[in-house]
C-alpha positions as CSV (number, residue, x, y, z in Angstrom):
1,M,39.3,-67.0,-53.1
2,R,42.6,-67.9,-54.6
3,Q,44.8,-70.2,-52.4
4,I,47.8,-72.4,-52.8
5,T,49.7,-74.9,-50.7
6,A,53.5,-74.6,-50.8
7,T,56.5,-76.2,-49.3
8,G,60.0,-75.1,-48.3
9,Q,62.9,-75.9,-46.1
10,T,61.5,-73.3,-43.6
11,V,58.1,-71.8,-43.1
12,D,59.3,-68.5,-44.4
13,E,60.6,-70.1,-47.6
14,A,57.3,-71.8,-48.1
15,V,55.3,-68.6,-47.6
16,Q,57.5,-66.7,-50.0
17,S,57.1,-69.4,-52.6
18,A,53.3,-69.2,-52.3
19,L,53.3,-65.4,-52.4
20,R,55.3,-65.5,-55.6
21,Q,52.9,-68.0,-57.2
22,L,49.9,-65.9,-56.2
23,N,51.7,-62.7,-57.2
24,I,50.6,-61.0,-54.0
25,T,52.2,-59.4,-51.0
26,E,52.1,-60.7,-47.4
27,D,49.6,-58.0,-46.3
28,Q,47.2,-59.3,-49.0
29,A,47.5,-62.9,-47.7
30,K,46.0,-65.2,-45.1
31,I,48.7,-67.6,-44.0
32,E,48.0,-71.0,-42.3
33,V,51.0,-73.1,-41.2
34,I,50.2,-76.8,-41.8
35,D,53.6,-78.2,-40.8
36,E,56.6,-76.3,-39.5
37,G,58.9,-78.9,-40.9
38,K,61.9,-80.6,-39.4
39,K,65.6,-80.3,-40.0
40,G,67.3,-83.6,-40.5
41,L,70.7,-84.8,-39.5
42,L,73.4,-82.5,-41.0
43,G,70.5,-80.6,-42.5
44,L,69.8,-83.5,-44.9
45,F,68.9,-86.9,-43.6
46,G,65.4,-87.2,-42.1
47,S,64.5,-83.7,-43.0
48,K,60.9,-82.7,-43.4
49,P,59.6,-79.8,-45.4
50,A,57.5,-77.0,-44.0
51,I,54.0,-76.8,-45.5
52,V,51.8,-73.7,-45.6
53,K,48.5,-72.8,-47.1
54,V,48.3,-69.2,-48.4
55,A,45.1,-67.6,-49.5
56,Q,44.6,-64.2,-51.1
57,V,42.4,-62.0,-49.0
58,E,39.4,-60.6,-50.9
59,E,39.3,-56.9,-50.3
60,A,35.8,-55.6,-50.0
61,P,35.3,-52.3,-51.9
62,L,34.8,-49.4,-49.6
63,E,32.3,-46.7,-50.1
64,E,33.9,-43.4,-50.7
65,D,32.8,-42.0,-47.3
66,Q,34.1,-45.2,-45.6
67,A,37.4,-45.1,-47.4
68,E,38.2,-41.6,-46.2
69,E,35.9,-39.7,-43.9
70,D,34.8,-36.3,-45.1
71,P,36.9,-33.6,-43.4
72,V,33.8,-31.6,-42.9
73,E,32.2,-34.4,-40.9
74,K,35.5,-34.8,-38.9
75,I,35.5,-31.1,-38.0
76,Q,31.9,-31.2,-37.1
77,K,32.5,-34.1,-34.6
78,Y,35.6,-32.3,-33.3
79,V,33.6,-29.2,-32.4
80,E,30.9,-31.3,-30.9
81,N,33.4,-32.9,-28.6
82,I,34.7,-29.5,-27.5
83,V,31.2,-28.0,-26.8
84,N,30.2,-31.2,-25.0
85,K,32.8,-30.4,-22.4
86,F,30.8,-27.3,-21.4
87,Q,28.0,-29.6,-20.3
88,V,25.4,-27.8,-22.3
89,D,22.9,-29.2,-24.8
90,V,24.1,-27.8,-28.1
91,K,23.6,-28.9,-31.7
92,V,26.3,-28.4,-34.3
93,D,25.2,-28.1,-38.0
94,A,27.7,-27.8,-40.8
95,E,27.3,-25.8,-44.0
96,V,29.9,-25.7,-46.8
97,D,30.2,-22.9,-49.4
98,Q,33.2,-23.6,-51.7
99,N,36.2,-23.6,-49.3
100,V,34.3,-22.0,-46.3
101,V,32.9,-24.3,-43.6
102,T,30.4,-22.7,-41.2
103,L,29.6,-24.6,-38.1
104,Q,26.4,-23.3,-36.5
105,L,25.8,-23.9,-32.8
106,T,22.3,-23.9,-31.5
107,G,20.8,-24.8,-28.1
108,E,20.2,-23.6,-24.6
109,K,22.7,-21.5,-22.6
110,I,24.4,-20.5,-25.9
111,A,25.7,-17.4,-24.3
112,L,28.1,-19.6,-22.3
113,L,29.7,-20.8,-25.6
114,I,29.9,-17.2,-27.0
115,G,31.6,-15.7,-24.0
116,K,32.5,-12.1,-23.4
117,R,32.7,-10.3,-26.8
118,G,32.8,-13.7,-28.4
119,Q,36.1,-14.8,-26.8
120,T,35.0,-18.4,-26.1
121,L,33.5,-18.8,-29.6
122,N,36.7,-17.3,-31.1
123,A,38.8,-19.8,-29.2
124,V,36.7,-22.7,-30.4
125,Q,37.0,-21.4,-34.0
126,Y,40.7,-21.1,-33.6
127,L,41.1,-24.7,-32.5
128,A,38.7,-25.9,-35.3
129,Q,40.8,-24.1,-37.9
130,L,44.0,-25.7,-36.7
131,A,42.3,-29.1,-36.6
132,M,41.0,-28.6,-40.2
133,H,44.5,-28.2,-41.5
134,Q,45.1,-31.8,-40.3
135,F,41.8,-33.2,-41.5
136,A,41.8,-31.9,-45.1
137,D,44.2,-31.9,-48.0
138,K,43.0,-28.6,-49.3
139,Y,42.6,-25.3,-47.5
140,Y,39.3,-24.6,-45.7
141,T,38.3,-21.5,-43.8
142,V,36.3,-22.5,-40.7
143,I,33.7,-20.3,-39.1
144,V,32.1,-21.2,-35.8
145,D,28.9,-19.3,-35.3
146,A,26.3,-19.4,-32.5
147,E,22.7,-18.5,-33.5
148,G,23.7,-15.6,-35.7
149,Y,26.3,-14.1,-33.4
150,R,28.8,-13.4,-36.1
151,E,26.5,-11.2,-38.1
152,R,25.4,-9.3,-35.0
153,R,29.1,-8.8,-34.0
154,K,29.9,-7.6,-37.5
155,E,27.2,-4.9,-37.3
156,T,28.6,-3.9,-33.9
157,L,32.1,-3.6,-35.3
158,I,31.0,-1.6,-38.3
159,S,29.2,0.9,-36.0
160,L,32.2,1.0,-33.6
161,A,34.6,1.6,-36.5
162,E,32.6,4.5,-37.9
163,R,32.2,6.1,-34.4
164,L,35.9,5.8,-33.5
165,A,36.9,7.0,-37.0
166,D,34.8,10.1,-36.4
167,R,36.6,10.7,-33.1
168,A,40.0,10.3,-34.7
169,S,39.1,12.7,-37.5
170,K,37.7,15.3,-35.1
171,T,40.4,15.2,-32.5
172,K,43.3,14.6,-34.9
173,K,44.6,11.9,-32.6
174,D,45.1,8.2,-33.1
175,V,42.5,5.9,-31.7
176,K,43.3,2.4,-30.5
177,I,40.7,-0.4,-30.6
178,E,40.8,-3.3,-28.2
179,P,42.6,-6.4,-29.3
180,M,40.6,-8.7,-31.5
181,P,41.2,-11.7,-33.9
182,S,42.3,-11.1,-37.5
183,F,38.9,-11.7,-39.1
184,E,37.3,-9.0,-36.8
185,R,40.2,-6.6,-37.5
186,K,39.6,-7.2,-41.2
187,V,36.0,-5.9,-40.8
188,I,37.4,-2.6,-39.3
189,H,39.9,-2.2,-42.1
190,T,37.4,-2.9,-44.8
191,V,34.7,-0.6,-43.6
192,L,37.1,2.4,-43.2
193,Q,38.9,1.9,-46.5
194,K,36.4,4.1,-48.3
195,R,37.0,7.0,-45.9
196,T,39.4,9.8,-47.0
197,D,39.8,11.4,-43.5
198,V,41.3,8.4,-41.7
199,E,43.5,5.3,-42.3
200,T,44.0,2.1,-40.3
201,D,46.9,0.0,-39.2
202,S,47.3,-3.2,-37.1
203,K,49.9,-3.3,-34.3
204,G,51.1,-5.7,-31.7
205,T,51.3,-9.5,-31.9
206,D,48.5,-12.0,-31.6
207,P,46.5,-12.6,-29.5
208,N,46.9,-9.0,-28.5
209,R,47.1,-7.5,-32.0
210,Y,44.9,-4.4,-32.3
211,V,43.7,-1.8,-34.9
212,V,44.8,1.8,-34.8
213,I,42.7,4.4,-36.6
214,K,44.8,7.4,-37.7
215,P,43.6,10.8,-38.9
216,K,45.0,11.7,-42.3
């Protein structure tokens, strides 16, 4: 450890002198005041210099995960804190595929965390996505799933889209689908893109934005 003893008319002057000699900044230093000094008569006679001991603090190298916590670990802990408030025993596992982070919830009473038509799960996912913007420098898409619910919901939406498209085509009338989050509306739009007898549009504002299926 590099250290030096320095003097000055004041403690601050002594400290600055030592910092200059060590070529470090104050936040890199451990400062010990040995003598605060004394001003003499008329600032001259009987004066006593301030004495300080300044040592350079050795900075221990941090591991990469210690220097900056992984944003995926942060979002995993964030979601764990949310689900713990439901007072259910749920495990949160994280999977990363490029810029997509999937948080899989497993445990008892999982239906409580899914909610009606996935509303509770969607709310947790919405909060997690907002939090991820703060945790990470780059963009991540966050998906919060519960024991494969997302895939089952996707299959339900595909079936619903085809059935309602058939109705719109047959009746020649627009068909509105209940409000749903953007990633679910995207499933509806995507599955009906290939059809030549109908087209889709989204209307309204979130969280009440919905899909309209229109006959061509």
